TORMAR-933633 format. One record per atom (N, C-alpha, C, CB): residue number from 1; atom name; z, y, x. Coordinates in nm, 2 decimals. Atoms other than C-alpha are relative to their C-alpha. Glycine has a CB too. Layout:
<rs>
nr, atom, zz, yy, xx
NUM, CA, Z, Y, X
...
</rs>
This chain:
<rs>
nr, atom, zz, yy, xx
1, N, 0.00, -0.12, 0.08
1, CA, -0.01, 0.00, 0.01
1, C, -0.01, 0.14, 0.06
1, CB, 0.10, 0.00, -0.08
2, N, 0.01, -0.11, -0.07
2, CA, -0.10, 0.33, 0.16
2, C, 0.09, 0.12, -0.05
2, CB, -0.15, 0.04, -0.01
3, N, -0.12, -0.11, 0.04
3, CA, 0.18, 0.61, 0.15
3, C, -0.07, 0.13, 0.07
3, CB, 0.18, -0.04, 0.08
4, N, 0.05, -0.11, -0.01
4, CA, 0.05, 0.96, 0.14
4, C, 0.09, 0.11, 0.05
4, CB, -0.05, 0.02, -0.13
5, N, -0.05, -0.08, -0.04
5, CA, 0.17, 1.25, 0.31
5, C, 0.12, 0.05, -0.08
5, CB, -0.08, 0.07, 0.02
6, N, -0.09, -0.06, 0.11
6, CA, 0.31, 1.41, -0.02
6, C, 0.09, -0.11, -0.04
6, CB, -0.09, 0.04, -0.14
7, N, -0.09, 0.10, 0.05
7, CA, 0.48, 1.07, -0.11
7, C, 0.12, 0.01, 0.12
7, CB, -0.07, -0.16, -0.01
8, N, -0.07, 0.01, -0.12
8, CA, 0.64, 1.09, 0.25
8, C, 0.11, 0.10, 0.02
8, CB, -0.08, 0.01, 0.10
9, N, -0.06, -0.10, 0.00
9, CA, 0.74, 1.45, 0.20
9, C, 0.12, 0.01, -0.13
9, CB, -0.10, 0.10, 0.00
10, N, -0.09, 0.02, 0.12
10, CA, 0.93, 1.36, -0.14
10, C, 0.09, -0.08, 0.06
10, CB, -0.06, -0.07, -0.13
11, N, -0.14, 0.07, -0.06
11, CA, 1.13, 1.08, 0.04
11, C, 0.08, 0.07, 0.08
11, CB, -0.02, -0.13, 0.08
12, N, -0.08, -0.08, -0.12
12, CA, 1.22, 1.31, 0.32
12, C, 0.08, 0.11, -0.08
12, CB, -0.11, 0.08, 0.13
13, N, -0.07, -0.10, 0.06
13, CA, 1.33, 1.58, 0.08
13, C, 0.09, -0.06, -0.09
13, CB, -0.08, 0.09, -0.06
14, N, -0.10, 0.06, 0.07
14, CA, 1.52, 1.34, -0.15
14, C, 0.11, -0.05, 0.10
14, CB, -0.05, -0.11, -0.08
15, N, -0.11, 0.03, -0.07
15, CA, 1.70, 1.19, 0.12
15, C, 0.07, 0.10, 0.12
15, CB, -0.03, -0.12, 0.05
16, N, -0.06, -0.13, -0.07
16, CA, 1.79, 1.52, 0.30
16, C, 0.09, 0.06, -0.10
16, CB, -0.12, 0.12, 0.04
17, N, -0.08, -0.08, 0.10
17, CA, 1.92, 1.67, 0.00
17, C, 0.13, -0.01, -0.01
17, CB, -0.04, -0.03, -0.12
18, N, -0.16, 0.01, -0.01
18, CA, 2.27, 1.55, 0.05
18, C, 0.07, 0.04, 0.08
18, CB, 0.04, -0.09, 0.01
19, N, -0.07, -0.03, -0.14
19, CA, 2.30, 1.63, 0.40
19, C, -0.02, 0.16, 0.02
19, CB, -0.07, -0.09, 0.13
20, N, 0.04, -0.12, -0.04
20, CA, 2.11, 1.98, 0.41
20, C, -0.05, 0.07, -0.13
20, CB, -0.11, -0.01, 0.11
21, N, 0.04, -0.03, 0.14
21, CA, 2.08, 2.10, 0.05
21, C, -0.05, 0.15, 0.03
21, CB, 0.13, -0.02, -0.12
22, N, 0.09, -0.13, -0.01
22, CA, 1.84, 2.39, -0.02
22, C, -0.12, 0.01, 0.11
22, CB, 0.09, 0.11, 0.03
23, N, 0.08, 0.01, -0.11
23, CA, 1.64, 2.30, 0.31
23, C, -0.15, -0.04, -0.05
23, CB, 0.06, -0.09, 0.10
24, N, 0.12, 0.02, 0.04
24, CA, 1.25, 2.33, 0.22
24, C, -0.08, -0.10, 0.11
24, CB, -0.07, 0.15, -0.03
25, N, 0.05, 0.08, -0.07
25, CA, 1.07, 2.04, 0.33
25, C, -0.19, 0.03, -0.02
25, CB, 0.07, -0.15, -0.04
26, N, 0.14, -0.03, 0.03
26, CA, 0.73, 2.15, 0.17
26, C, -0.07, 0.10, 0.09
26, CB, 0.00, 0.05, -0.14
27, N, 0.07, -0.11, -0.09
27, CA, 0.63, 2.41, 0.42
27, C, 0.00, -0.05, 0.15
27, CB, 0.08, 0.15, -0.01
28, N, 0.00, 0.06, -0.14
28, CA, 0.69, 2.19, 0.72
28, C, -0.11, -0.06, 0.05
28, CB, 0.09, -0.09, 0.02
29, N, 0.15, 0.07, -0.06
29, CA, 0.39, 2.08, 0.93
29, C, 0.03, -0.14, 0.02
29, CB, -0.06, 0.06, 0.15
30, N, -0.01, 0.15, -0.04
30, CA, 0.34, 1.72, 0.98
30, C, 0.05, -0.03, 0.13
30, CB, -0.13, -0.07, -0.01
31, N, -0.04, 0.03, -0.14
31, CA, 0.42, 1.74, 1.34
31, C, 0.13, 0.09, 0.03
31, CB, -0.11, 0.04, 0.10
32, N, -0.12, -0.09, -0.03
32, CA, 0.73, 1.93, 1.32
32, C, 0.12, -0.11, 0.01
32, CB, 0.03, 0.11, -0.13
33, N, -0.12, 0.10, -0.04
33, CA, 1.06, 1.74, 1.46
33, C, 0.10, 0.04, -0.11
33, CB, 0.08, 0.03, 0.16
34, N, -0.11, -0.03, 0.12
34, CA, 1.30, 1.69, 1.17
34, C, 0.12, 0.02, 0.02
34, CB, 0.01, -0.09, -0.09
35, N, -0.15, -0.05, -0.05
35, CA, 1.62, 1.69, 1.35
35, C, 0.00, 0.12, 0.06
35, CB, 0.05, -0.09, 0.09
36, N, 0.00, -0.12, -0.02
36, CA, 1.51, 2.00, 1.51
36, C, 0.02, 0.11, -0.11
36, CB, -0.10, 0.02, 0.05
37, N, 0.02, -0.10, 0.10
37, CA, 1.40, 2.17, 1.19
37, C, 0.11, 0.02, -0.10
37, CB, -0.12, -0.04, -0.08
38, N, -0.13, -0.02, 0.10
38, CA, 1.70, 2.08, 0.98
38, C, 0.15, -0.01, 0.12
38, CB, 0.00, -0.17, -0.15
39, N, -0.12, 0.00, -0.08
39, CA, 1.95, 2.07, 1.28
39, C, 0.09, -0.10, -0.03
39, CB, 0.07, 0.12, 0.00
40, N, -0.08, 0.12, 0.04
40, CA, 2.06, 1.74, 1.22
40, C, 0.08, -0.06, 0.15
40, CB, -0.11, -0.12, -0.08
41, N, -0.07, 0.09, -0.10
41, CA, 2.32, 1.58, 1.46
41, C, 0.01, -0.15, -0.02
41, CB, 0.12, 0.04, 0.02
42, N, 0.01, 0.14, 0.02
42, CA, 2.37, 1.24, 1.52
42, C, 0.02, -0.08, -0.10
42, CB, 0.05, -0.04, 0.07
43, N, -0.04, 0.06, 0.14
43, CA, 2.57, 1.14, 1.21
43, C, -0.09, 0.04, -0.13
43, CB, 0.14, 0.04, -0.03
44, N, 0.10, -0.05, 0.10
44, CA, 2.34, 1.34, 0.98
44, C, -0.12, -0.06, -0.01
44, CB, -0.04, 0.12, 0.00
45, N, 0.12, 0.04, -0.01
45, CA, 2.04, 1.20, 1.13
45, C, 0.03, -0.16, -0.06
45, CB, -0.07, 0.03, 0.16
46, N, -0.01, 0.13, 0.03
46, CA, 2.17, 0.84, 1.07
46, C, 0.03, -0.01, -0.16
46, CB, 0.11, -0.05, 0.08
47, N, -0.01, -0.01, 0.17
47, CA, 2.27, 0.92, 0.70
47, C, -0.15, 0.02, -0.03
47, CB, 0.10, 0.15, -0.07
48, N, 0.16, -0.01, 0.04
48, CA, 1.91, 1.05, 0.67
48, C, -0.06, -0.11, -0.02
48, CB, -0.08, 0.07, 0.09
49, N, 0.05, 0.17, -0.02
49, CA, 1.79, 0.69, 0.80
49, C, 0.03, -0.04, -0.11
49, CB, 0.06, -0.11, 0.11
50, N, -0.06, 0.10, 0.09
50, CA, 2.01, 0.52, 0.58
50, C, -0.06, 0.04, -0.15
50, CB, 0.16, 0.00, 0.00
51, N, 0.06, -0.05, 0.13
51, CA, 1.90, 0.73, 0.25
51, C, -0.13, 0.00, 0.02
51, CB, 0.05, 0.14, -0.05
52, N, 0.14, 0.03, 0.00
52, CA, 1.56, 0.71, 0.36
52, C, -0.05, -0.15, -0.04
52, CB, -0.04, 0.03, 0.12
53, N, 0.03, 0.15, 0.01
53, CA, 1.56, 0.33, 0.38
53, C, 0.04, -0.03, -0.16
53, CB, 0.10, -0.11, 0.12
54, N, -0.02, 0.05, 0.15
54, CA, 1.71, 0.30, 0.03
54, C, -0.09, 0.08, -0.09
54, CB, 0.14, 0.01, -0.05
55, N, 0.09, -0.04, 0.09
55, CA, 1.48, 0.55, -0.13
55, C, -0.14, -0.02, 0.03
55, CB, 0.03, 0.13, -0.03
56, N, 0.15, 0.05, -0.05
56, CA, 1.16, 0.40, 0.05
56, C, -0.01, -0.16, -0.04
56, CB, -0.02, 0.01, 0.18
57, N, 0.02, 0.13, 0.01
57, CA, 1.28, 0.06, -0.01
57, C, -0.05, -0.10, 0.15
57, CB, -0.11, -0.01, -0.11
58, N, 0.03, 0.06, -0.14
58, CA, 1.19, 0.01, 0.39
58, C, 0.11, -0.02, 0.08
58, CB, -0.10, 0.08, 0.07
59, N, -0.11, 0.00, -0.09
59, CA, 1.43, -0.15, 0.61
59, C, 0.00, 0.07, 0.14
59, CB, 0.01, -0.14, 0.02
60, N, -0.02, -0.10, -0.12
60, CA, 1.50, 0.09, 0.91
60, C, 0.07, -0.03, 0.09
60, CB, 0.04, 0.12, -0.04
61, N, -0.11, 0.06, -0.10
61, CA, 1.63, -0.06, 1.22
61, C, 0.04, 0.10, 0.11
61, CB, -0.05, -0.13, 0.06
62, N, -0.02, -0.11, -0.08
62, CA, 1.78, 0.18, 1.50
62, C, -0.12, -0.02, 0.12
62, CB, 0.15, 0.01, 0.06
63, N, 0.11, -0.02, -0.09
63, CA, 1.49, 0.08, 1.72
63, C, -0.13, 0.05, -0.05
63, CB, -0.03, -0.13, 0.07
64, N, 0.11, -0.08, 0.07
64, CA, 1.25, 0.24, 1.47
64, C, 0.04, 0.15, 0.02
64, CB, -0.03, -0.03, -0.17
65, N, -0.03, -0.11, 0.00
65, CA, 1.43, 0.56, 1.50
65, C, -0.12, 0.09, 0.08
65, CB, 0.14, 0.00, 0.05
66, N, 0.09, -0.06, -0.06
66, CA, 1.17, 0.70, 1.75
66, C, -0.12, 0.06, -0.07
66, CB, -0.03, -0.08, 0.09
67, N, 0.11, -0.04, 0.08
67, CA, 0.89, 0.67, 1.50
67, C, 0.01, 0.08, -0.14
67, CB, -0.07, -0.12, -0.02
68, N, -0.04, -0.08, 0.12
68, CA, 1.09, 0.88, 1.26
68, C, 0.00, 0.15, 0.04
68, CB, 0.14, -0.06, -0.07
69, N, -0.01, -0.14, -0.09
69, CA, 1.06, 1.21, 1.45
69, C, -0.05, 0.09, -0.11
69, CB, -0.10, 0.00, 0.14
70, N, 0.08, -0.11, 0.08
70, CA, 0.79, 1.39, 1.19
70, C, -0.04, -0.06, -0.12
70, CB, -0.13, 0.04, 0.08
71, N, 0.03, 0.05, 0.13
71, CA, 0.65, 1.38, 0.84
71, C, -0.14, -0.10, 0.05
71, CB, -0.03, 0.15, -0.12
72, N, 0.12, 0.09, -0.04
72, CA, 0.33, 1.24, 1.01
72, C, 0.03, -0.14, 0.04
72, CB, -0.09, 0.06, 0.11
73, N, -0.04, 0.13, -0.07
73, CA, 0.50, 0.95, 1.22
73, C, 0.08, -0.06, -0.12
73, CB, 0.10, 0.01, 0.14
74, N, -0.09, 0.04, 0.10
74, CA, 0.73, 0.89, 0.92
74, C, -0.13, -0.08, -0.12
74, CB, 0.10, 0.15, -0.06
75, N, 0.11, 0.06, 0.08
75, CA, 0.41, 0.84, 0.70
75, C, -0.07, -0.11, 0.07
75, CB, -0.11, 0.11, -0.05
76, N, 0.02, 0.10, -0.06
76, CA, 0.28, 0.62, 0.92
76, C, 0.05, -0.13, 0.04
76, CB, -0.03, 0.03, 0.05
77, N, -0.06, 0.10, -0.01
77, CA, 0.55, 0.40, 0.97
77, C, 0.05, -0.05, -0.13
77, CB, 0.09, 0.03, 0.08
78, N, -0.04, 0.05, 0.14
78, CA, 0.63, 0.38, 0.59
78, C, -0.15, -0.09, -0.04
78, CB, 0.05, 0.14, -0.13
79, N, 0.12, 0.07, 0.04
79, CA, 0.27, 0.28, 0.54
79, C, -0.03, -0.13, 0.07
79, CB, -0.11, 0.09, 0.02
80, N, 0.03, 0.13, -0.07
80, CA, 0.28, 0.01, 0.78
80, C, 0.10, -0.11, -0.05
80, CB, 0.02, 0.02, 0.17
81, N, -0.09, 0.11, 0.05
81, CA, 0.58, -0.17, 0.62
81, C, 0.00, -0.01, -0.15
81, CB, 0.14, 0.03, 0.04
82, N, -0.01, 0.02, 0.15
82, CA, 0.52, -0.12, 0.26
82, C, -0.10, -0.10, -0.02
82, CB, -0.03, 0.13, -0.08
</rs>
């Protein structure tokens, strides 16, 4: 199943909503580093990944974290695993 960039943005928005409420994902470029853009520390990032995993239904392991840096890499990661 193909995952679109818009679908990924919605998953990111949903997953970030509890961690950084009010931050806008829609205007974020596909190559922007999510940790930097939303100033996520290590604990926030782990919570984001856990919420993303739940929202997407895709298992995400710690070794997958480098593939989750941007909207673009997240889209590719989710598309490959759905």
